N, C-alpha and C positions, 0 to 999 in steps of 0.2 A: 279165458276171459275173451270175448270178442273184442277185435281192433279198435273199433267206435268206442267203446266202453274206455278207454286207456286216453289219459290225459299227459302221461309221463314228459314227454317231450314237450309240451306248450308248460307244464309247471315249472320243469327245471330253466327255462328261457325265463319264466317270467319269476322266478324268485331270483334270480340271478341281477335280472333289471330293476328287481324292487330294492337289492341291497346296492344297486349303483356298482356293480362288479363287470370288469370286463371279462372276455371270456379266458386272455391270459390269466388272469390275478387269480379266477374262480379254480382254475385246471391247476395252477398252482398248489393252494390251499386244499384241495383235493386229492394231490399228489397224483394225478392224472395228465395226459398230454393234453391240449388243445385239441388236438385232430379227435382225440377220442369223446372230449367234452362235445365239440360241434356235433359229432353222431348224435349222441344222445339228445340234442337241441333240434336239431334236424329229422328226426323219427327215424333215422337210418338204423337204430338200436332198437329192433323190436321187442325183443328180449331181455331186459337188463339182467343182470345177473344178481345173485344174492349179495355180494359183495359190494356191487354198486349201489342196488337198493339200499343197503346199512350205510355205506359212505353217504350220499344223498341226503338222507333221511337224518342223520347224525347231524350233518352239517347244518341243514336248513331249521332242525329242529321240527320236523314235520313228519306225521307217520307214514308209512308205505302205502297205508290204505288212502290215504289223503293224495298222496303224490300220483296215483293211478288211478283214481275212482272220481277224484272231484276236478271241477274246471277251478283252479283257485283263482283266475283272473276275472270271475266272475263273481267274486266274495264281496263282501266290505271289510275294509281294511282290520276293523274291531273284529270281527270274526276270523280272520288269518291269525290275527293275534290271539283270540282264544284257541287256536290250535295250535299254535307255537309254546303257547304256555302250557299245553296238556288238559285242557278241561274237559277234552270229549274222548279221543282217541288213546290219549297216553295213560287215562284211568280204566281204558276197556283191554290194557296191555296188547295193543296190537300197535305200538307206535314204532318199530323198526325191526318187527321181526316175523318169520314164519316158524312155527314149531317144528323143529326135527325130531323125528322120531325112527326107533328101530323094531322090527318086526321078527317074529319067528318064523321057523317053515311053513307055518300055518297059516300065515300073515297075521297072528296075534299079536298086538303090541307088548314090548318088552317091558319091564320095569328096570331101569338103569339106576346102578348105583354109583354118586361121585363121593367118593372119597376127599378126606382131607389135603391130600397132595396135589387132587387134581384141580383144586378151587381155581385157579388162577386161568388153567388153561378152558376152564368151564367158561367163563366169564366171557373170553373171546372165541369160543368153539361152541356156545350154546345151541347155534344154528347151521351148524357144520356136522351132515349126516357121519362124516368121515371120524371126525370127531368123538360122536356120541358111539359109534361102533367100536370103539376104543375102549369103552367104560364095561365094566362088571355089568352083568345083565343077568335077569332071573323072572319065572312068574310065580305069582302068589296064587293060591286059589282064593276063590270067594270075593275077587276085586269085581267092583261094578263093572260093567262094561263101556258105559257110557263115561268114559274119561280117560285120559293119559296121566301115569303114574309115577313118580320117581322118589328114590330114597336117599336122604341127605343125611350125614353124622352130626351129631351135637356136640358142641363144647362149651365147659363151663355150667355153673347150677341156676342160671337166671330163670329157668323153666320149670323149676321143682314144683310139683313132685315129681315131673317128668325126669327119671333119674339120668344125671351127668353121664355122657357118653352114650347114649341111646341113638339108634338109627330111625329116623323120621321117615313114616311113608307117607307122601304126599300127592295130591291131585292137583293138576294145572288149573290155575284160574284165567281164563280168559277175558273176561270182563268183570274187572275189579269192582265196580259200583255197584254190584249184587252180593258183597261180601257184606255181612252183618256185621255191627260193630265188632270189636273185641275178638275177632275171628282166630284162631291159632295158624299162621301161616309160616313158612322159609319164604324168605324176601332176597332175592338176589340184587344186589346193588352196583353201582357203577364203581370205576376207577380204583383206587386204591380203599374204598369200603369193603365191609366184609359180609358173608351169607349171615343171616340172622334167623332164630327162629324166637317170634314174638308174637303178642294178638295184635292183630291189625285192625285199627278202623281208618276207613278213609273220610277225609274231609272235602269239602265242594270248593275249597279256596286252592285245590291242586296241591295237597301235602298229604302225608301219612303219618298216623301216630303208632310207634310202636311202644307196646307195654309188654313187661315181663310177669310171669304168674309171680316169682319172688317179689317181693314187696321192696326188698333190701335195693334194689335196682331203680334207676330216675327212667321214669318214661320220655321221649323222644319223637319229636317229628323229623320227616327227610321229604324234601320234594318229590313229587311223582314222576318228575323228568329224570331221577336219580334211581329209581327203580326199572331192572331189566325184568324180572319175572316174579312172578307171584304163586306160591304152590300152598294149598290148603291143606292142614294136619287133617290124613285119615287115621295114621295107626301109630305105634312105635313099638319097637323091640327092643329087648334090652335082657343083658344076664344078669342085672340089678332088681331084687326084690325092694318095691317101695317101702320106706320106713314107716312103720303106723305113726299116725299124728298125735303129738302130745295134747294134753288138757289145753295147754296155754295155743297151739297151733290152731285148735279147732275153735276155739273162743275168738282169736284173730279171724278166722274164714268168717265167722258167722257176722262180726262186725264190718267185716268188707263187703259182704252179702247184702248187711242192713244200708251201708253206704252207698252200695249202687243203684238200691232200689227208692233210697232217697232223691238221688241225682235223678232217676229216670221219672219219677213222680214230679220233680221241680223242674226238669226240662233243662238242667244245666248242662253241657259238657263237661266230660271228665278235664281235670287238669293234667297238664304235662309234668307238673313238679309232686305227685301222691306220694313219692316214694323216696326212699333215702338209700344213697353209695354210690357207686360210680356205676356208669353205662359200662356193658361187655361188649366189645367190639366184635367178638367172635360170633360164631354159629351158636348161640345161647339164649 
């Protein structure tokens, strides 16, 4: 990126002053020294580290793209609030990250496998090439060349008929707004929330609807600001053969398809309370 295109230093100072924070106070909140913060604001830090990019982005709830490429001081207050609310760049999956990948000796991207025991580490190390280098990795034939793929294990039965315990092969989604409603995806959530395998629908109000194939589980929404990554379903691997559907299951499926067609014709959005049971917090 050319130097004249970067607005990092002026944006950091602008956002600090906008929140009426002194350098000492902001530095304390960020866990850095005042000298380091002053270096960022004065432009002496020409190439911020990934850790710094993420740290400032999370604190100000502003995408890295916005902090680097947009002169925020020239925007209206409402536009800045829209960016903070995630109405644009959060929905594109570019809010705080640069996607890290690993490659083989021929410079082809690997497919990394994220085992259950690595979930906590993945949430904090998803942008760290060293962390990704420690994950199991492999290559699969016939994968499309125009994407980054990763494999995640599932727990639970909320996405039947995909068998419980399957490994889901997924493709990274950069622009979440391009997802069609009810697209099956692995969603990586912040904090103490879990990874989930759900049908994803993006709403314009800055929320994401998560639905299970298994209608015994409630649908629910999460704010897009709670979403770290979205990986679209590509295929799954399982040792278990799917059980044949019973006549009752086939009938219920037909009724559900009819219900969805009626909703599409009437233009009414799907309800968050279509199903019965408890949410499954695991990757299911």
